[in-house]
N, C-alpha and C positions, 0 to 999 in steps of 0.2 A: 259263289257268293251266298251268304246267308240271308240276305234281304235285298230289296230293290232300292234304288235311290231316286228321288224325284228329279226329273230332268232339269227342272228349274234350278236345282242346286249346283248343276254343272256350270251354269252361267253365273259365276261369282262376280261381286263388285269389281270392276275394272279389267275384267277378262275371264277367260276359262280357267277352271281348275285343271291342274295337270292330270294326266291319266293315273299316275300314282295316287294322287289325292282322291280321285273318283273311286279307285279300288279300295282305298283305305276306308272311305265312307261307306262302301258297300260291306266292309267287314265290321261295321260298327265303329270306325275311327281307330281301332287299335293297330299297332304295328305288327308286322308279320312276326310269328313266334320264331324264337331262335331255334336253330337245329340243335338236337340233343348231342351231347358229347359223344364222340366215337370211342368206344372201348378199344384198348389195345392189349395185345398179349406179347410176351417176350419172344424175340426171334428164335426160331428153332433151327436145327440142323437142316442144310439144304437138301440132304437126302430124304427127308420126311415130308417136304413140301409138295404140294398137289397143284396141278395146273387149274387156273381160274375156270369157272363154269362158263360155257358159252352164253352170250347174252342175246336176248331176243331183240331184233331191231324194232323201234317204235312204229306204231301204226301210222300210215300216211294221214295227213290232215290237209285241209283245203289251202293253207297258206304254202304248202308245197308247190302249188300250181302256179302261184304269182309270177314267178320268173318267165313263164311262158304264157301268162293269161292276158294277151293283148298288147298291142304296141302303145306307145305314148301318144295318144291323139285326144282331141277334145271329145269328151263323152256327149252323146246326142241329148238334147234337152227335150223333155216331153211334159205333158200335163200330169198334175197330181190326180186329178179326177175328183169324184164326190166321195171317195172312201178315206180320204186323208183327215186325220185329226191328231193332235199332239197327245200322245198317251203318257207322256212324262215318266217313262220307265226306262232308266239306264240299266241295261242288262245284256248279257251275251245270249242266254238261252231264252227264246221267245215262245216256246212251244205251249206252255201251260198245259191244258188238258187236250189239245187238238192231236188226234191220231194221224198218221201218215208215215211215209218212208222218210227216215231221217236225212237231213241235208245240212252238211257243214259248209258255211260260206266264209270266204275271206275277200276282203277289198282292200286295195292300196289306193289312197288318194294322193295324186301327184299334181304338181303346179306346172303349167305350160308357160313358156316354151322349153324350159331346162329340165323338165320331167323330175324335179326334186320332190321327195316325199314331204307331205304336209303334216306337220305336228299340230295336234289339238284341234282337228277338224271334227265336228259333231256330225255323225252319220245316223240318220234315221231310216229304218227298214219297216215296211209293212207289206202284207200280202194276204191273199185269200187262203182258206184252208183247202183240204182235199176235195171238198164238194163245191168249191167256188164261192164260199161265203166269207165275208169280212166281219170281224168282231166289231162291236160297238153299235150295230144296226140291227136290233132284234126284229125278226119278222121280215127282214128284207130278202128279195130274191137273190140268187147267186149273182155276184158282180155289182150289186146295188148298194149304194151308200145313203147319205143323207143330204138334206137342203143345206144351203149356206148357214153357217153358224157363227160368224165372226172371224177373228184372226188370231194366229198364235203369236208368240213373243217375237217372231221374226217378221211379223207382218203379212204372213201368207194366209190366204183364205183357207178355212177348214170347215168341215161339215159338222152340223149339230148331231151328236150321238143320241141314241135312243136307249142305250143300256150301258152298264159300266164295264163291259168286256174289253180286254186289251190283248187277247191272244194273238200271236204272230205279229206283234208290233214291239219295237224297242229301239234303243238308241246306244251307240257306243262312241268313244272318243279315241281317235288315233294317237299313237305314240310317235316318237321321232322317226320310226320306219314308215309312218303314214298309214299303218294297217289296223283294220278292225276285223273281228270274227263274230259270226252269229251261228247259233245252233237252232235249226228250225225244222220244218217238214216240207217235202217237195210240194209246191202249190198245185192245186187243181186248175181247172178251167172253167169258164163260163161263156155264155153265147157272145159271138163276135170277137173273142179274145183268145189268143194263144197262151200258153203257160208264161207267167212273167212275175217278176218282183218289182215293188216300187221303192225308191230311194230318194232321200234328200241329203245334200251335203251343205253344211253351214260353216262359215268362218267368221269368227267374232259375232257380230250382230247381223250378218248378211247371209242370205241362202244364195249360194253360188251354183248349185246344181239341183235340178229336179229331173228325175229320169226313171226309165223302166229298163229292167235287165231281162234277158230272154235265154231259153234253153234249146238245145239242139232237138229238133222234132223227134228224132229216133230215141233219144233219152226219154222224152215225155211219153212216147208210145209205149216203151218198155214199162215204165212206172205205172201208167194207167191201166194196162192190160194185166200186169202181174201181181197186183195186190189190192186188198180192200183198205180204205173205203173207196178208192178211185173207181173200182169196177162197178160201185153202186151208182156212179154218175157217168153213164155211157152216152155215146152220141157226140163226141167232140166235133165241133163245126167249124173250127178255125185254126189253121196252121200258121207258121211264121210268115210265109209268103202272103198270106191273105189278112194279116193284122195291120190295121192302119197305123200303129205306133212302132212296128218292128223296125230296128236298125241293126245292121250287121256288126257295127262297132260296139253295140251294147250286148253281144252274144257271149255268155259266160263259158269259160273253159271248164269242162266237167271231167270227172274220173269216178269210176266205181269204188266203194268203200266196202268194208266188211258187212255192215248193216244197212247201207244206203248209198248216198252220193256225196261227192265233193264237188264245189263249184267255186270259181275265183275269177276276178277281173281287176284290171287297173282303170281307175276312174281319173281321167284327165280334166281338171278345172282350170279356168282362165286365171291369169296372173292378176 
């Protein structure tokens, strides 16, 4: 995408824009360019033809994990905490300038009890960086946010920001398959908390899920010990079994990728 689109524009009069509309807006409103015509050549004698070159299989992506990424259950509800604010950024790549191990995420939103994919669900992601710091709160300690600062368009309480930073925050809208994808970095840790992501899911004008998602401790150990800037933030003090908000139903399915990690989960929301 060549530019970001304000999240408020996703909420059009009378309902949500379609995912195609959001993507078009991100491209500046223009329709996708038509594919160039394919050049053809006259058929040649069969004896001069050559076998097609072998093709390289595509690299795995996080959405490949979705079929095995958790059963269809109601996703555990947790608090948003003091680090939530509406960044108004509809984008899939939320990294900006934050360094860290690449993390490709895929979430499928399904409605219970029939487990049907949910179209046009608005999914908000936010997380700390490799050193445990959340954007938007200049000078705050790792894991710290701001004081109450009003409410977003869904009526959810949000914290008052102290700077314009929006790194590692973004919004996507599901298509008919109920899936959204984000490109980010593996989150760091901060005191009393294990590695986690924050998520909200909205349908129309209602927030139907506020949750936190978790990683296998062994994966976090490997990331934190294996690369900078994570190694600059040693002394991790909390693992999954010691985290007050950990829930096994919110454990991401993970797999290694060429340059980082893939992670996916099915998010069950109430009917």
